[in-house]
VEXSE-762104 format. One record per residue (C-alpha): residue number from 1; residue in one letter; chain; x, y, z. Coordinates in pm, whole numbers, plus 50000, padded with zeros to 5 digits. Each point is the difference from the previous one (the first is absolute). Layout:
BEGIN
- seq/type/mol/xx/yy/zz
- NUM/A/A/X/Y/Z .
...
# end
This chain:
BEGIN
- seq/type/mol/xx/yy/zz
- 1/M/A/18765/51788/91482 .
- 2/R/A/50086/50231/50319 .
- 3/K/A/50384/50000/50022 .
- 4/T/A/50120/50036/50319 .
- 5/K/A/50243/50253/50150 .
- 6/K/A/50392/50036/49966 .
- 7/H/A/50155/49983/50383 .
- 8/R/A/50319/50148/50077 .
- 9/R/A/50289/49841/50157 .
- 10/K/A/50132/50307/50138 .
- 11/A/A/49809/50103/50263 .
- 12/G/A/50208/50109/50323 .
- 13/L/A/50325/49999/49837 .
- 14/S/A/50285/50313/49979 .
- 15/P/A/49949/50183/49635 .
- 16/G/A/50276/49868/49780 .
- 17/S/A/49951/49644/50105 .
- 18/V/A/50074/49789/49669 .
- 19/V/A/49652/49756/50015 .
- 20/F/A/49895/49816/49649 .
- 21/I/A/49650/50101/49963 .
- 22/G/A/49846/49834/49709 .
- 23/K/A/49961/49678/49776 .
- 24/R/A/50338/49832/49903 .
- 25/K/A/50031/49954/49686 .
- 26/V/A/50306/49851/49915 .
- 27/E/A/50173/49673/50092 .
- 28/H/A/50345/50128/49967 .
- 29/I/A/50110/50329/49987 .
- 30/H/A/50209/50120/49673 .
- 31/I/A/50240/50298/50002 .
- 32/H/A/50138/50121/49686 .
- 33/H/A/50307/50239/50058 .
- 34/L/A/50106/50239/49748 .
- 35/R/A/50326/50202/50032 .
- 36/Y/A/50080/50236/49702 .
- 37/N/A/50112/50347/49838 .
- 38/P/A/50008/50093/49674 .
- 39/D/A/50282/49802/49921 .
- 40/T/A/49936/49653/50202 .
- 41/L/A/49759/49821/50094 .
- 42/E/A/50001/49672/50207 .
- 43/E/A/49678/49826/50085 .
- 44/H/A/49973/49747/50287 .
- 45/L/A/49719/49752/50131 .
- 46/R/A/49916/49856/50340 .
- 47/D/A/49801/49927/50310 .
- 48/N/A/49904/50155/50328 .
- 49/S/A/50262/49702/50152 .
- 50/K/A/50292/50183/49810 .
- 51/V/A/49915/50382/50145 .
- 52/S/A/50319/50042/50217 .
- 53/D/A/50215/50143/49690 .
- 54/L/A/49789/50328/49950 .
- 55/Q/A/50179/50316/49984 .
- 56/Q/A/50002/50324/49858 .
- 57/A/A/50118/50089/49644 .
- 58/E/A/50321/50157/50006 .
- 59/E/A/50008/50353/49829 .
- 60/G/A/49951/49990/49644 .
- 61/M/A/49766/49697/50031 .
- 62/F/A/49680/49921/50072 .
- 63/N/A/49809/49699/50152 .
- 64/W/A/49683/49935/49974 .
- 65/Y/A/49820/49719/50193 .
- 66/D/A/49673/49827/49897 .
- 67/V/A/49839/49790/50243 .
- 68/R/A/49704/49775/49922 .
- 69/G/A/49803/49882/50334 .
- 70/L/A/49963/50167/50310 .
- 71/H/A/49923/49758/50285 .
- 72/D/A/50374/49992/50112 .
- 73/T/A/50045/50291/50214 .
- 74/E/A/50341/49857/50166 .
- 75/M/A/50112/50114/49631 .
- 76/V/A/49855/50347/49967 .
- 77/E/A/50122/50088/50323 .
- 78/K/A/50341/49879/49862 .
- 79/F/A/49953/50235/49719 .
- 80/G/A/49862/50289/50200 .
- 81/K/A/50322/49935/50202 .
- 82/V/A/50237/50042/49645 .
- 83/F/A/49825/50277/49893 .
- 84/Q/A/49946/50193/50291 .
- 85/I/A/49580/49992/49976 .
- 86/H/A/49785/50164/50239 .
- 87/P/A/49784/49717/50194 .
- 88/L/A/49726/50177/49882 .
- 89/V/A/50059/49930/49635 .
- 90/L/A/50097/49620/50116 .
- 91/E/A/49646/49983/50169 .
- 92/D/A/49817/50103/49712 .
- 93/I/A/50186/49750/49772 .
- 94/V/A/49872/49702/50122 .
- 95/D/A/49646/50136/50097 .
- 96/T/A/49784/49953/49652 .
- 97/Q/A/49705/50196/50094 .
- 98/Q/A/50166/50354/49953 .
- 99/R/A/49861/50281/49803 .
- 100/P/A/50250/50103/49740 .
- 101/K/A/50206/50299/50102 .
- 102/F/A/50336/50196/49937 .
- 103/E/A/50235/50071/50313 .
- 104/E/A/50324/50119/50036 .
- 105/Y/A/50303/49924/50233 .
- 106/E/A/50306/50078/50088 .
- 107/T/A/50153/49688/49839 .
- 108/G/A/49770/50028/49706 .
- 109/N/A/49626/50026/49903 .
- 110/Y/A/49764/49660/49966 .
- 111/L/A/49758/49975/49777 .
- 112/L/A/49685/49752/50042 .
- 113/F/A/49751/49918/49751 .
- 114/R/A/49756/49753/49842 .
- 115/D/A/50013/49793/49696 .
- 116/L/A/49710/49918/49863 .
- 117/K/A/49906/49687/49734 .
- 118/F/A/49634/49912/49891 .
- 119/I/A/49952/49620/50007 .
- 120/A/A/49808/49958/49734 .
- 121/E/A/49853/49660/50117 .
- 122/T/A/49835/50107/50305 .
- 123/K/A/49965/50373/49869 .
- 124/K/A/50176/50097/50317 .
- 125/I/A/50261/50269/50066 .
- 126/K/A/50323/49825/50141 .
- 127/T/A/50231/50260/50220 .
- 128/Q/A/50326/49943/50121 .
- 129/Q/A/50202/50240/50242 .
- 130/V/A/50349/50148/49840 .
- 131/S/A/50242/50214/50203 .
- 132/V/A/50271/50181/49912 .
- 133/Y/A/50286/50141/50200 .
- 134/F/A/50274/50202/49856 .
- 135/G/A/50315/50187/50122 .
- 136/K/A/50346/50124/49927 .
- 137/N/A/50089/49743/49723 .
- 138/F/A/49723/49728/50111 .
- 139/L/A/49683/49868/49901 .
- 140/L/A/49818/49743/50164 .
- 141/S/A/49673/49885/49864 .
- 142/F/A/49754/49769/50176 .
- 143/Q/A/49692/49777/49866 .
- 144/E/A/49802/49772/50093 .
- 145/E/A/50008/49729/49780 .
- 146/E/A/50164/49809/49808 .
- 147/D/A/49937/50155/49598 .
- 148/D/A/50267/50287/49908 .
- 149/L/A/49788/50319/49970 .
- 150/F/A/50364/50146/49922 .
- 151/E/A/50137/49783/49687 .
- 152/S/A/49958/50284/49750 .
- 153/V/A/50172/50233/50180 .
- 154/R/A/50293/49708/50068 .
- 155/E/A/50010/49962/49638 .
- 156/R/A/50053/50355/49952 .
- 157/L/A/50268/50021/50278 .
- 158/R/A/50224/49746/49784 .
- 159/T/A/50001/50211/49710 .
- 160/S/A/50292/50170/50042 .
- 161/G/A/49896/50325/49845 .
- 162/G/A/49671/50038/50138 .
- 163/R/A/49864/50290/50184 .
- 164/I/A/49991/49799/50343 .
- 165/R/A/50376/49946/50027 .
- 166/R/A/50083/50319/49946 .
- 167/R/A/49784/50154/50256 .
- 168/G/A/50001/49951/50411 .
- 169/V/A/49733/49781/50169 .
- 170/D/A/49723/50275/50034 .
- 171/Y/A/49994/49894/49670 .
- 172/L/A/49944/49684/50045 .
- 173/A/A/49757/50077/50284 .
- 174/Y/A/49839/50158/49676 .
- 175/A/A/50018/49744/49758 .
- 176/L/A/49868/49729/50244 .
- 177/L/A/49705/50225/50119 .
- 178/D/A/49971/50087/49631 .
- 179/N/A/49934/49644/49891 .
- 180/V/A/49731/49901/50270 .
- 181/V/A/49829/50299/49891 .
- 182/D/A/50022/49934/49638 .
- 183/N/A/49819/49654/50087 .
- 184/Y/A/49722/50148/50153 .
- 185/F/A/49909/50146/49684 .
- 186/L/A/50016/49589/49886 .
- 187/T/A/49813/49914/50255 .
- 188/L/A/49714/50270/49953 .
- 189/D/A/49968/49894/49607 .
- 190/E/A/49925/49628/50133 .
- 191/V/A/49724/50168/50247 .
- 192/E/A/49862/50209/49685 .
- 193/A/A/49974/49676/49786 .
- 194/V/A/49828/49836/50275 .
- 195/I/A/49732/50313/50078 .
- 196/E/A/49921/49978/49593 .
- 197/D/A/49960/49680/49986 .
- 198/L/A/49733/50029/50383 .
- 199/E/A/49838/50277/49783 .
- 200/F/A/49947/49837/49686 .
- 201/E/A/49834/49671/50219 .
- 202/V/A/49800/50242/50212 .
- 203/L/A/49854/50133/49647 .
- 204/E/A/49957/49660/49874 .
- 205/N/A/49842/49807/50295 .
- 206/P/A/50040/50188/50385 .
- 207/N/A/49998/49727/50222 .
- 208/S/A/50097/49923/50391 .
- 209/H/A/50375/49915/49838 .
- 210/S/A/50043/50316/49859 .
- 211/K/A/49860/50214/50326 .
- 212/A/A/50267/49780/50226 .
- 213/Q/A/50254/50123/49694 .
- 214/I/A/49923/50349/50019 .
- 215/H/A/50021/49999/50419 .
- 216/H/A/50348/49743/49935 .
- 217/L/A/50140/50262/49807 .
- 218/K/A/49897/50332/50188 .
- 219/Q/A/50239/49856/50294 .
- 220/E/A/50237/49876/49832 .
- 221/M/A/50044/50424/49829 .
- 222/L/A/50065/50093/50378 .
- 223/V/A/50242/49754/50056 .
- 224/I/A/50137/50196/49699 .
- 225/R/A/49966/50331/50145 .
- 226/K/A/50058/49928/50329 .
- 227/S/A/50345/49892/49898 .
- 228/I/A/50082/50343/49722 .
- 229/T/A/49876/50296/50186 .
- 230/P/A/50225/49943/50316 .
- 231/L/A/50267/49962/49709 .
- 232/R/A/49911/50335/49841 .
- 233/E/A/50040/50128/50295 .
- 234/A/A/50346/49843/50045 .
- 235/I/A/50158/50039/49680 .
- 236/G/A/49896/50403/50044 .
- 237/Q/A/50169/50019/50305 .
- 238/F/A/50308/49797/49829 .
- 239/S/A/50008/50267/49735 .
- 240/K/A/50017/50309/50253 .
- 241/S/A/50286/49804/50205 .
- 242/E/A/50319/50247/50050 .
- 243/N/A/50158/49688/50120 .
- 244/E/A/50376/49954/49967 .
- 245/F/A/49939/49639/49827 .
- 246/I/A/49757/50130/49730 .
- 247/N/A/50230/50186/49685 .
- 248/E/A/49840/50272/49884 .
- 249/N/A/50007/49860/49582 .
- 250/T/A/49753/49713/50207 .
- 251/F/A/49712/50229/50048 .
- 252/V/A/49842/50072/49660 .
- 253/F/A/50020/49606/50020 .
- 254/I/A/49799/49992/50302 .
- 255/R/A/49750/50274/49883 .
- 256/D/A/49919/49784/49676 .
- 257/L/A/49921/49695/50216 .
- 258/Y/A/49794/50222/50262 .
- 259/D/A/49791/50088/49638 .
- 260/H/A/49943/49620/49956 .
- 261/T/A/49876/49947/50324 .
- 262/I/A/49712/50299/49910 .
- 263/Q/A/49911/49818/49664 .
- 264/I/A/49964/49665/50165 .
- 265/M/A/49784/50215/50297 .
- 266/D/A/49809/50111/49730 .
- 267/M/A/49929/49680/49805 .
- 268/V/A/49922/49846/50354 .
- 269/E/A/49728/50236/50046 .
- 270/T/A/49870/49969/49643 .
- 271/Y/A/49983/49625/50032 .
- 272/R/A/49809/50014/50351 .
- 273/D/A/49757/50261/49813 .
- 274/I/A/49998/49743/49749 .
- 275/L/A/49902/49722/50260 .
- 276/N/A/49679/50225/50138 .
- 277/G/A/49899/50041/49600 .
- 278/V/A/50013/49615/49969 .
- 279/Q/A/49803/49951/50340 .
- 280/D/A/49765/50280/49902 .
- 281/L/A/49962/49840/49642 .
- 282/Y/A/49913/49651/50186 .
- 283/L/A/49765/50133/50248 .
- 284/S/A/49842/50182/49657 .
- 285/E/A/50031/49693/49785 .
- 286/L/A/49805/49786/50288 .
- 287/S/A/49736/50249/50019 .
- 288/Y/A/49977/50002/49584 .
- 289/K/A/49944/49610/50033 .
- 290/M/A/49743/50064/50301 .
- 291/N/A/49804/50261/49810 .
- 292/N/A/49968/49735/49720 .
- 293/V/A/49871/49713/50190 .
- 294/M/A/49750/50224/50181 .
- 295/Q/A/49936/50171/49637 .
- 296/V/A/49909/49643/49869 .
- 297/L/A/49783/49897/50283 .
- 298/T/A/49816/50342/49979 .
- 299/I/A/49935/49920/49667 .
- 300/I/A/49851/49606/50051 .
- 301/T/A/49798/50125/50262 .
- 302/T/A/49843/50291/49845 .
- 303/I/A/49900/49780/49682 .
- 304/F/A/49892/49733/50256 .
- 305/V/A/49785/50274/50170 .
- 306/P/A/49720/50059/49758 .
- 307/L/A/50014/49602/49933 .
- 308/S/A/49959/49902/50342 .
- 309/F/A/49665/50228/50000 .
- 310/L/A/49869/49832/49724 .
- 311/V/A/50054/49650/50118 .
- 312/G/A/49883/50121/50384 .
- 313/L/A/49663/50209/49831 .
- 314/Y/A/49894/49686/49825 .
- 315/G/A/50114/49748/50292 .
- 316/M/A/49689/50149/50246 .
- 317/N/A/49736/49737/50072 .
- 318/F/A/49717/50278/49858 .
- 319/D/A/49700/49786/49794 .
- 320/N/A/49902/50302/49786 .
- 321/M/A/50350/50035/49805 .
- 322/P/A/49856/49911/49621 .
- 323/E/A/50352/50039/49857 .
- 324/L/A/50109/49669/50209 .
- 325/H/A/49734/49813/49805 .
- 326/W/A/50116/50129/49678 .
- 327/K/A/50143/49716/49706 .
- 328/Y/A/50340/50200/49940 .
- 329/S/A/50013/50172/50320 .
- 330/Y/A/50327/49795/50126 .
- 331/F/A/50156/50097/49679 .
- 332/I/A/49917/50370/50001 .
- 333/L/A/50098/50053/50317 .
- 334/L/A/50350/49823/49935 .
- 335/G/A/50043/50221/49685 .
- 336/L/A/49885/50358/50216 .
- 337/M/A/50310/49888/50242 .
- 338/V/A/50219/49928/49734 .
- 339/I/A/49921/50367/49824 .
- 340/I/A/50002/50157/50329 .
- 341/A/A/50351/49844/50081 .
- 342/I/A/50132/50042/49644 .
- 343/S/A/49858/50395/49965 .
- 344/L/A/50211/50043/50377 .
- 345/L/A/50317/49906/49877 .
- 346/N/A/49991/50231/49681 .
- 347/Y/A/49886/50239/50197 .
- 348/F/A/50361/49980/50245 .
- 349/R/A/50194/49965/49691 .
- 350/R/A/49869/50347/49889 .
- 351/K/A/50120/50115/50370 .
- 352/N/A/50284/49816/49955 .
- 353/W/A/49926/49811/50326 .
- 354/L/A/50147/49686/49848 .
# end
C-alpha cells in the first residue's frame, strides 16, 4: 500500500507561528502539576480550561507541569507567556513531525525526543513526540497521548528521601529522558523476540508471509533508527552544555545516558544485520526447495528416458522385428524396464543424489 505524503500547513506563515501539526490523539487535555522541594510535595490535576493560574515557583520550590495533549495551541501559548518560552520552541512543541534535538535559550533549555512502543498484534512501532522545557526552578513536559510515560518518575518524586527531590529540574529533565531511553530497551527486546520467531519460521516453512514480515520489520527498524540517531546527537549536546540551568553534578548522569543511546544504536544495527541475514536465509531456503524439486524432476526424467527409448523402439511399425513375435517378449521388456529403473535409483543413491 502506497503511503500518502504528509502535507504541512505552515507554508507562508512567519517563524514561530504556533500551529498544531499532527494527529489529535486525546479527547481532553490533562495537566499534571507537581510543586515540590526536598521537604514538601503538592500534586494537582487540571485540564486546559484551568491554565489561568499558571505561575513560576517561588525561591526554594520546583514546578513540574506535565501536559498530555498538544492540539490546544492557545494553552501552549499561555505556557509560553508565563514561562517566557521562545516562539520557536512553542512552534516545535505543537509540530509532531520534528526531529529529536537539544536547544539552549536565555530562559531555559529545550529537549525534544520520541517515545517508542512495539505493538505485538500489528508488529508496528508506535511513536509519540515528547517535549521538555526547563529553566530556573520549573520544568514543562508535553506528551501527544493520554498515557502517562512518567508515572515511575512521579512515584520517585513522591518518595521524600529520593535523589530526584534533592536535585534541580535539570536532573528531573535527565530522569524523564532516562525513563524513555529505558523503554527503548524493552521495545527492542520485544522486536528481538519477533525476529527470532521469524527466523524459525523461515527455517521451517518459508512463504510469502515470511517475506512480507521481513520487509515490514526492516521498515520498522528504520523508524527506530530515525528516532534514536538524532537523539544521540541531542544528548551529546546536552552533556556538553555550559548553560546556567544545568548543574555540574548532573553531567555524569547525562554522560551515562549517552552511553545507553550508543548501546541502543548498536542493538538497532545488530537487528538490522540479523534481518538482512534472515532475508538471505529466506532466499537460500527458497532456492534449496527449488533445487530439491528440480532434483526430483531430473531423476524422474532420467529414469524415463531409457524406458521411453525402449517403448519407442518396439513401437515402430517394421515387419522384421522378431522380438515382437516371441511368446514372452512383453514380460521380458517390462522386466528389463524395471531392472533399468532400479539400477538407476541405486546409482543415484550411491552418488548421494537422493
